[in-house]
Residue, then its C-alpha position, 0 to 999 in steps of 0.5 A: x492452514x499450513x505453517x505458523x501464523x505470522x502476527x504483527x502486534x500494534x499498540x502504542x504502549x510498549x508494556x502492552x506489546x511485550x505482554x502480547x508477545x509473551x502470550x503469543x509465545x505461550x500459544x505455541x503449545x497449542x497453535x503455531x504462532x510467530x510474531x513477525x514484528x511490532x509497531x507503536x504507531x499506525x504509520x509504523x504498522x503501515x510501513x511493515x505491512x507494505x513490506x511483509x505479508x502477515x496473517x494477523x494484526x493484533x491491533x489496539x484502537x486508541x493510539x495517538x495520530x491514526x487510530x486502530x479503526x482508521x488503520x483497519x480501514x487502510x488494511x482492508x484495502x490491501x490486495x491480501x489483507x491480513x485478519x484483524x483482531x482488535x485488542x483494547x480496554x474499551x468495548x464501545x468500538x465493538x460494533x464498528x470493529x465488526x462492521x470492518x469484518x474484524x476476526x475478533x475483538x478482545x478486551x484488555x487485559x488479554x488472557x491466553x485462552x481468549x487469545x487462542x480462541x481468537x487466533x483459532x478463527x483466523x482464515x488463511x490468506x489466498x497465497x504466500x506472496x508479498x502482501x503488496x503487489x508491486x505492479x498494483x500500487x505506488x506507495x507514497x508517504x503523505x503527511x506521515x501516512x503511507x498512501x497506496x496509489x493504484x497503478x490504474x489511476x496514474x496518468x503519467x509520472x513527471x520528474x522535477x529536481x529530486x521529486x516525481x509528480x504522480x498525476x492521476x485524474x483526481x489528484x497529484x502526489x509527490x514522491x522522492x526518488x529517481x524516475x529510472x527506478x520507477x521505469x524499471x519497477x513498473x516497466x509493464x505499465x509505463x513508457x518513457x516519452x521524455x527524459x523527465x516523463x513516463x506515461x501509463x500505456x493504458x492512458x495513451x491514445x496516440x501521437x500528433x504533431x505540434x501546431x504551435x506557430x513559430x515553434x519547431x515541429x515536434x511530436x506530442x503524446x495524447x492521453x485519453x483524458x485529452x492531456x498532451x505531453x511533449x515527446x523527445x526526439x530521442x524517444x520518438x523512434x521507440x514510441x512509434x510502435x506503442x500505439x498501433 
């Protein structure tokens, strides 16, 4: 592995985080290690992991709210998930931890020699790029947790007031923000059909004329799932070339 290991320390106790950070500094005599960040809750850790690539997460298990095991399951879903080393005062979670393919499981109080041994087992990530591919997911905060909605699952995005509804086949998610920003961020995946709607191009099967009586004719975007969405006159000329 080249370069210093990038480490995130996750523990709800400030003293424990400080202790581990001191040990990480001591590790540098034998192994290049850099503490990139620390988090007191699983939610704080999620926010950091969606912005910064880490090689290792030193993770406590018993924490208020989302616990370490649940957070580890979330971490394993990331495109380039970092190595997980559990640090805990309890040994009853060891089997469950290794079922999650944890790199190691250290009992507190953490000792320098034991931490060095665990860090020596860390495997390199695939490439030094951001852990979250912005073209792979849309990040949504729901009930204090960050959910990664796969782009491939999204049917369309619809703006209403200051919120955007992310519509998938299984569920809808609310996201605060501007539709124009999502259009820029995910331009390779979505096409605008209306001032308040973006459709995933892979979900678009074609267009058809509306057949509603006593209504001025207009075009509809037809999705592969059967959903039909109105197309504005302004967007129609640009959309004609999307589906051949």
